[in-house]
N, C-alpha and C positions, 0 to 999 in steps of 0.2 A: 416519627424519628427514624425508624428502620428504613423507610423508603428513601429518605434523604441520604442516608449513609450508603445505600446501594447505588443510588444515582451518582454520588461522588466517586465511588469505586469504579463504576462503569466508565465515567468520563476519564478518569485517571488511566484506566487500562487502555482505552482507545487512543489517548494521547501517547502513551508508551509505545503502542504498536506503530503509530505514525512515525515516531522518532526512529524506531528500530528499522522500519522499511526504508526510511530516508537514508539512514546510514548504510544499509545494505545496498541500495541503489548507488550511493556514492562510491562504493567499493567495486561494484561489478559493471556499472554503466558509465561510459565516458561521454562528455558533451559532443553532440553530433554523431555519436555512435548508435548502435542498435539498443533498443530497450528490451529488457528481459522480464520485468515485473509489470503486470497489468493490474490496474485498479478496477475492480468490479463494484460499482456503486451499489450499496445496499447489501453486498455479499462479503467483500473483503478483497484480498489480493491473490494473484496466481502467477506462477511462472509460465512464460509463453515464448515460443520461438519468434524471432523478429518478424518473419514473414507472416505469422498468424496475426500479430498486432497490426501490421500494415494492411491486412485484409479487413480488419475491423476499423481502420481509420485512426488508430492510436499512435502512429509513428511520428 
């Protein structure tokens, strides 16, 4: 039972983080403009300069 509750809490917290990052992106990034938040699969998110993202192929 405890494992199920922990899993539900984990999923809820990751969804909360996705929504938070999405709202933050909407405030600081404009369509067609530079991106400032990079998604690191398996790690999370990080702020990056647009030229750093372009070098990684994330533009």
